[in-house]
A tleap script that builds the chain and sets N, CA, C and O, in Angstrom:
source leaprc.protein.ff14SB
mol = sequence {
  NMET LEU THR VAL ARG THR LEU ALA LYS GLY
  GLN VAL VAL ILE PRO ALA GLU LEU ARG LYS
  GLN LEU ALA ILE GLU PRO GLY SER LEU LEU
  GLU VAL SER VAL VAL GLY ASP HIE ILE GLU
  LEU ARG PRO ALA PRO ARG ASP PRO ILE ALA
  ALA PHE CYS GLY SER LEU ALA GLY GLY GLU
  SER LEU ALA GLU GLY LEU MET GLU GLU HIE
  ARG GLN GLU VAL GLY ARG ASP ALA LYS CARG
}
set mol.1.N position { 106.499 89.753 63.924 }
set mol.1.CA position { 105.105 90.380 64.579 }
set mol.1.C position { 103.871 89.392 63.249 }
set mol.1.O position { 103.733 89.448 62.027 }
set mol.2.N position { 103.255 88.632 64.303 }
set mol.2.CA position { 101.842 88.332 63.586 }
set mol.2.C position { 100.579 88.884 63.664 }
set mol.2.O position { 100.195 89.470 64.677 }
set mol.3.N position { 99.585 88.677 62.210 }
set mol.3.CA position { 98.929 89.765 61.724 }
set mol.3.C position { 97.668 88.255 62.069 }
set mol.3.O position { 97.893 87.061 62.268 }
set mol.4.N position { 96.441 89.007 62.011 }
set mol.4.CA position { 95.240 88.225 62.619 }
set mol.4.C position { 94.092 89.488 61.573 }
set mol.4.O position { 94.033 90.717 61.538 }
set mol.5.N position { 93.435 88.515 60.945 }
set mol.5.CA position { 92.002 89.199 60.629 }
set mol.5.C position { 90.767 89.413 61.851 }
set mol.5.O position { 90.705 89.169 63.056 }
set mol.6.N position { 89.910 89.960 60.907 }
set mol.6.CA position { 88.900 90.211 62.356 }
set mol.6.C position { 87.785 89.522 61.837 }
set mol.6.O position { 87.546 89.601 60.632 }
set mol.7.N position { 87.017 88.807 62.645 }
set mol.7.CA position { 85.627 87.943 61.656 }
set mol.7.C position { 84.694 89.262 61.993 }
set mol.7.O position { 84.903 90.389 62.443 }
set mol.8.N position { 83.902 88.742 61.675 }
set mol.8.CA position { 82.657 89.030 61.141 }
set mol.8.C position { 81.969 90.007 61.963 }
set mol.8.O position { 81.387 91.022 61.581 }
set mol.9.N position { 82.191 89.328 63.783 }
set mol.9.CA position { 81.193 90.145 64.772 }
set mol.9.C position { 82.701 90.878 65.437 }
set mol.9.O position { 82.906 91.185 66.611 }
set mol.10.N position { 83.356 90.981 64.608 }
set mol.10.CA position { 84.965 91.551 65.620 }
set mol.10.C position { 85.647 90.843 66.161 }
set mol.10.O position { 86.571 91.157 66.911 }
set mol.11.N position { 85.263 89.669 65.834 }
set mol.11.CA position { 86.028 88.862 66.871 }
set mol.11.C position { 87.846 88.728 65.582 }
set mol.11.O position { 88.178 88.989 64.426 }
set mol.12.N position { 88.428 88.171 66.831 }
set mol.12.CA position { 89.547 87.869 66.673 }
set mol.12.C position { 90.243 86.902 67.153 }
set mol.12.O position { 90.337 86.855 68.379 }
set mol.13.N position { 91.081 85.622 66.148 }
set mol.13.CA position { 91.406 84.427 67.109 }
set mol.13.C position { 93.379 84.821 67.380 }
set mol.13.O position { 94.253 85.120 66.567 }
set mol.14.N position { 93.401 84.688 68.417 }
set mol.14.CA position { 95.020 84.942 69.068 }
set mol.14.C position { 95.225 83.282 68.576 }
set mol.14.O position { 94.567 82.247 68.679 }
set mol.15.N position { 96.984 83.828 67.787 }
set mol.15.CA position { 97.335 82.120 67.758 }
set mol.15.C position { 97.967 81.386 68.566 }
set mol.15.O position { 98.838 81.650 69.394 }
set mol.16.N position { 97.523 80.544 68.304 }
set mol.16.CA position { 97.748 78.983 69.449 }
set mol.16.C position { 99.152 79.467 70.627 }
set mol.16.O position { 99.145 79.473 71.858 }
set mol.17.N position { 100.698 79.983 69.272 }
set mol.17.CA position { 101.800 79.463 70.235 }
set mol.17.C position { 102.141 80.914 70.853 }
set mol.17.O position { 103.246 81.178 71.329 }
set mol.18.N position { 100.863 81.994 70.781 }
set mol.18.CA position { 100.264 83.262 71.847 }
set mol.18.C position { 99.535 83.525 73.147 }
set mol.18.O position { 99.661 84.433 73.969 }
set mol.19.N position { 98.383 82.007 73.075 }
set mol.19.CA position { 97.800 81.260 73.937 }
set mol.19.C position { 98.353 80.145 74.758 }
set mol.19.O position { 97.843 79.869 75.843 }
set mol.20.N position { 99.343 79.515 74.297 }
set mol.20.CA position { 100.337 79.020 75.130 }
set mol.20.C position { 101.059 79.940 75.900 }
set mol.20.O position { 100.815 80.248 77.067 }
set mol.21.N position { 101.911 80.339 75.226 }
set mol.21.CA position { 103.050 81.474 75.602 }
set mol.21.C position { 102.451 82.224 76.991 }
set mol.21.O position { 103.136 82.512 77.972 }
set mol.22.N position { 101.119 82.450 76.848 }
set mol.22.CA position { 100.607 83.555 77.929 }
set mol.22.C position { 99.120 82.903 79.222 }
set mol.22.O position { 98.365 83.484 80.001 }
set mol.23.N position { 99.321 81.557 78.851 }
set mol.23.CA position { 98.117 80.239 79.306 }
set mol.23.C position { 97.047 80.447 79.304 }
set mol.23.O position { 96.391 79.943 80.216 }
set mol.24.N position { 96.177 81.490 78.035 }
set mol.24.CA position { 95.278 81.890 77.850 }
set mol.24.C position { 94.369 80.394 77.596 }
set mol.24.O position { 94.706 79.824 76.559 }
set mol.25.N position { 93.312 79.715 78.368 }
set mol.25.CA position { 92.780 79.119 77.896 }
set mol.25.C position { 91.588 79.436 77.341 }
set mol.25.O position { 91.348 80.643 77.333 }
set mol.26.N position { 90.442 78.441 76.690 }
set mol.26.CA position { 88.853 79.254 76.711 }
set mol.26.C position { 88.137 79.143 77.811 }
set mol.26.O position { 87.641 78.202 78.431 }
set mol.27.N position { 88.198 80.689 77.975 }
set mol.27.CA position { 87.553 81.090 79.242 }
set mol.27.C position { 88.166 81.807 79.862 }
set mol.27.O position { 87.526 82.214 80.831 }
set mol.28.N position { 89.159 82.198 79.789 }
set mol.28.CA position { 89.714 83.276 80.274 }
set mol.28.C position { 90.014 84.600 80.398 }
set mol.28.O position { 90.641 84.893 79.380 }
set mol.29.N position { 89.886 85.712 81.212 }
set mol.29.CA position { 89.301 86.574 81.072 }
set mol.29.C position { 90.879 87.824 80.258 }
set mol.29.O position { 91.883 87.842 80.970 }
set mol.30.N position { 90.906 88.143 79.775 }
set mol.30.CA position { 91.536 89.153 78.665 }
set mol.30.C position { 91.226 91.359 79.152 }
set mol.30.O position { 90.224 91.997 78.828 }
set mol.31.N position { 91.959 91.695 79.624 }
set mol.31.CA position { 92.037 92.961 79.627 }
set mol.31.C position { 92.343 93.750 78.856 }
set mol.31.O position { 93.545 93.997 78.752 }
set mol.32.N position { 91.458 94.400 78.080 }
set mol.32.CA position { 91.195 95.416 76.680 }
set mol.32.C position { 91.525 96.478 76.901 }
set mol.32.O position { 90.844 97.146 77.678 }
set mol.33.N position { 92.684 97.025 76.305 }
set mol.33.CA position { 92.566 98.487 76.385 }
set mol.33.C position { 93.001 99.600 75.339 }
set mol.33.O position { 94.055 99.447 74.721 }
set mol.34.N position { 92.420 100.418 75.188 }
set mol.34.CA position { 93.503 101.463 73.922 }
set mol.34.C position { 94.288 102.274 74.309 }
set mol.34.O position { 94.074 103.234 75.049 }
set mol.35.N position { 95.680 101.790 73.620 }
set mol.35.CA position { 96.410 102.747 73.989 }
set mol.35.C position { 97.222 103.862 72.786 }
set mol.35.O position { 98.267 103.416 72.313 }
set mol.36.N position { 96.814 105.118 72.353 }
set mol.36.CA position { 97.382 105.965 71.296 }
set mol.36.C position { 96.341 105.537 69.993 }
set mol.36.O position { 95.170 105.785 69.708 }
set mol.37.N position { 97.607 104.644 69.292 }
set mol.37.CA position { 96.164 104.188 68.052 }
set mol.37.C position { 96.059 102.556 68.347 }
set mol.37.O position { 95.098 102.122 67.712 }
set mol.38.N position { 96.454 101.936 68.791 }
set mol.38.CA position { 96.692 100.507 69.216 }
set mol.38.C position { 95.810 99.802 70.044 }
set mol.38.O position { 95.357 100.447 70.990 }
set mol.39.N position { 95.372 98.361 69.893 }
set mol.39.CA position { 94.094 98.080 71.517 }
set mol.39.C position { 95.767 97.277 71.838 }
set mol.39.O position { 96.760 97.065 71.142 }
set mol.40.N position { 95.383 97.010 73.278 }
set mol.40.CA position { 96.187 95.901 73.850 }
set mol.40.C position { 95.455 95.040 74.444 }
set mol.40.O position { 94.632 95.682 75.096 }
set mol.41.N position { 95.251 93.651 74.621 }
set mol.41.CA position { 94.649 92.932 75.220 }
set mol.41.C position { 96.179 91.804 76.185 }
set mol.41.O position { 97.074 91.080 75.748 }
set mol.42.N position { 95.765 92.213 77.544 }
set mol.42.CA position { 96.761 91.263 78.875 }
set mol.42.C position { 95.957 90.594 79.665 }
set mol.42.O position { 95.086 90.966 80.451 }
set mol.43.N position { 96.472 89.250 79.270 }
set mol.43.CA position { 95.396 87.893 80.098 }
set mol.43.C position { 94.986 88.662 81.754 }
set mol.43.O position { 95.900 89.366 82.184 }
set mol.44.N position { 93.929 88.584 82.512 }
set mol.44.CA position { 93.736 89.270 83.396 }
set mol.44.C position { 94.071 89.110 84.354 }
set mol.44.O position { 93.086 88.412 84.596 }
set mol.45.N position { 94.746 89.084 85.511 }
set mol.45.CA position { 95.068 88.531 86.645 }
set mol.45.C position { 93.782 87.298 86.903 }
set mol.45.O position { 92.652 87.423 86.431 }
set mol.46.N position { 94.206 86.184 87.700 }
set mol.46.CA position { 93.916 84.948 88.121 }
set mol.46.C position { 93.507 85.510 89.481 }
set mol.46.O position { 92.423 85.199 89.975 }
set mol.47.N position { 94.065 86.050 89.880 }
set mol.47.CA position { 94.170 86.435 91.375 }
set mol.47.C position { 93.754 87.967 91.475 }
set mol.47.O position { 94.669 88.436 92.153 }
set mol.48.N position { 92.781 89.126 91.143 }
set mol.48.CA position { 93.200 90.267 91.230 }
set mol.48.C position { 93.365 90.601 93.062 }
set mol.48.O position { 93.815 91.685 93.433 }
set mol.49.N position { 93.201 90.189 93.446 }
set mol.49.CA position { 93.347 90.783 94.667 }
set mol.49.C position { 95.089 90.533 95.120 }
set mol.49.O position { 95.569 91.307 95.947 }
set mol.50.N position { 95.883 89.518 94.576 }
set mol.50.CA position { 96.657 89.219 95.044 }
set mol.50.C position { 97.458 90.015 93.977 }
set mol.50.O position { 98.412 90.523 94.566 }
set mol.51.N position { 97.480 90.353 92.612 }
set mol.51.CA position { 97.722 90.986 92.033 }
set mol.51.C position { 97.716 92.404 91.947 }
set mol.51.O position { 98.307 93.129 91.146 }
set mol.52.N position { 96.919 92.710 92.943 }
set mol.52.CA position { 97.111 94.695 93.507 }
set mol.52.C position { 97.441 94.405 94.479 }
set mol.52.O position { 97.857 95.488 94.890 }
set mol.53.N position { 97.706 93.266 95.767 }
set mol.53.CA position { 98.361 93.652 96.374 }
set mol.53.C position { 99.534 94.266 96.409 }
set mol.53.O position { 100.281 93.552 95.742 }
set mol.54.N position { 100.289 95.434 96.914 }
set mol.54.CA position { 101.510 96.296 96.764 }
set mol.54.C position { 101.540 97.021 95.774 }
set mol.54.O position { 102.588 97.666 95.775 }
set mol.55.N position { 100.712 97.309 94.660 }
set mol.55.CA position { 100.299 98.537 94.268 }
set mol.55.C position { 100.334 99.421 94.483 }
set mol.55.O position { 100.679 100.094 93.512 }
set mol.56.N position { 100.040 100.322 95.884 }
set mol.56.CA position { 99.720 101.340 96.396 }
set mol.56.C position { 101.174 101.662 96.750 }
set mol.56.O position { 102.033 101.019 97.352 }
set mol.57.N position { 101.162 103.213 96.016 }
set mol.57.CA position { 102.618 104.122 96.888 }
set mol.57.C position { 102.567 103.786 98.421 }
set mol.57.O position { 101.516 103.806 99.062 }
set mol.58.N position { 103.726 103.490 98.924 }
set mol.58.CA position { 104.679 103.046 100.289 }
set mol.58.C position { 103.936 104.837 100.944 }
set mol.58.O position { 103.075 105.647 100.602 }
set mol.59.N position { 104.620 104.717 101.671 }
set mol.59.CA position { 104.658 106.139 102.717 }
set mol.59.C position { 103.698 105.904 104.094 }
set mol.59.O position { 102.903 104.985 104.296 }
set mol.60.N position { 104.032 107.023 104.956 }
set mol.60.CA position { 103.106 107.530 105.678 }
set mol.60.C position { 101.348 106.768 105.632 }
set mol.60.O position { 100.540 106.774 104.704 }
set mol.61.N position { 101.253 106.284 106.760 }
set mol.61.CA position { 99.763 106.017 106.320 }
set mol.61.C position { 98.549 106.692 107.421 }
set mol.61.O position { 98.432 106.776 108.643 }
set mol.62.N position { 97.862 107.047 106.386 }
set mol.62.CA position { 96.826 108.469 106.971 }
set mol.62.C position { 96.295 108.278 108.044 }
set mol.62.O position { 95.968 109.266 108.701 }
set mol.63.N position { 96.026 106.860 108.588 }
set mol.63.CA position { 95.825 106.994 110.793 }
set mol.63.C position { 96.641 107.157 111.521 }
set mol.63.O position { 96.415 107.654 112.624 }
set mol.64.N position { 98.441 106.602 110.933 }
set mol.64.CA position { 99.354 107.394 111.356 }
set mol.64.C position { 99.384 108.790 111.870 }
set mol.64.O position { 99.546 109.374 112.942 }
set mol.65.N position { 99.129 109.087 110.483 }
set mol.65.CA position { 99.703 110.540 110.469 }
set mol.65.C position { 98.126 111.230 111.403 }
set mol.65.O position { 98.406 112.323 111.895 }
set mol.66.N position { 97.008 110.905 111.626 }
set mol.66.CA position { 95.913 111.762 112.122 }
set mol.66.C position { 95.825 110.961 113.919 }
set mol.66.O position { 95.145 111.499 114.792 }
set mol.67.N position { 96.904 109.202 114.277 }
set mol.67.CA position { 97.042 109.537 115.653 }
set mol.67.C position { 98.246 110.632 115.770 }
set mol.67.O position { 98.243 111.207 116.858 }
set mol.68.N position { 99.139 110.983 114.989 }
set mol.68.CA position { 99.867 111.639 115.930 }
set mol.68.C position { 99.966 113.179 115.858 }
set mol.68.O position { 100.783 113.830 116.511 }
set mol.69.N position { 98.927 113.779 114.878 }
set mol.69.CA position { 97.753 115.159 115.079 }
set mol.69.C position { 97.450 114.931 116.253 }
set mol.69.O position { 98.207 115.351 117.129 }
set mol.70.N position { 96.335 114.248 116.591 }
set mol.70.CA position { 96.023 113.958 117.751 }
set mol.70.C position { 96.549 114.171 118.976 }
set mol.70.O position { 96.054 114.863 119.865 }
set mol.71.N position { 97.987 113.310 119.021 }
set mol.71.CA position { 98.788 112.699 120.461 }
set mol.71.C position { 99.472 114.708 120.324 }
set mol.71.O position { 99.492 115.181 121.461 }
set mol.72.N position { 99.811 115.447 119.557 }
set mol.72.CA position { 100.006 116.650 119.723 }
set mol.72.C position { 98.620 117.675 120.423 }
set mol.72.O position { 98.416 118.432 121.372 }
set mol.73.N position { 97.894 117.090 119.223 }
set mol.73.CA position { 96.577 118.420 120.209 }
set mol.73.C position { 96.231 118.191 121.383 }
set mol.73.O position { 95.733 119.192 121.898 }
set mol.74.N position { 96.284 117.075 122.220 }
set mol.74.CA position { 96.581 116.545 123.103 }
set mol.74.C position { 97.220 117.485 124.071 }
set mol.74.O position { 96.882 118.335 124.895 }
set mol.75.N position { 98.715 116.727 123.401 }
set mol.75.CA position { 99.914 117.769 124.505 }
set mol.75.C position { 99.672 118.902 124.702 }
set mol.75.O position { 99.899 119.353 125.825 }
set mol.76.N position { 99.164 119.689 123.742 }
set mol.76.CA position { 98.963 120.778 123.132 }
set mol.76.C position { 97.915 121.581 124.985 }
set mol.76.O position { 98.213 122.350 125.899 }
set mol.77.N position { 96.582 120.664 124.541 }
set mol.77.CA position { 95.699 120.904 125.838 }
set mol.77.C position { 96.122 120.378 126.950 }
set mol.77.O position { 95.655 121.142 127.795 }
set mol.78.N position { 96.654 119.638 127.453 }
set mol.78.CA position { 97.693 119.727 128.822 }
set mol.78.C position { 98.520 120.447 129.282 }
set mol.78.O position { 99.082 120.416 130.377 }
set mol.79.N position { 98.633 121.271 128.250 }
set mol.79.CA position { 99.436 122.152 129.017 }
set mol.79.C position { 98.992 123.699 129.242 }
set mol.79.O position { 99.614 124.602 129.802 }
set mol.80.N position { 98.010 123.709 128.768 }
set mol.80.CA position { 97.177 125.039 128.462 }
set mol.80.C position { 96.404 124.718 130.312 }
set mol.80.O position { 95.567 125.493 130.774 }
savepdb mol mol.pdb
quit
């Protein structure tokens, strides 16, 4: 584990070997979060839309469910 010191304004320097490993360059965005009793830094995705793609749980689509419900209602109305 590496240790870094905070600077006067709360800044920290990410060691060069970690910046290289994670492709962190000047101007890169990092996601910062508090997890329990520590801080986590993660490089933000370069393409947030591509990173988000596929992250929602699969399953029946709301539109499909509503269309099926509508078909059933139409079928019941036709029998009356």
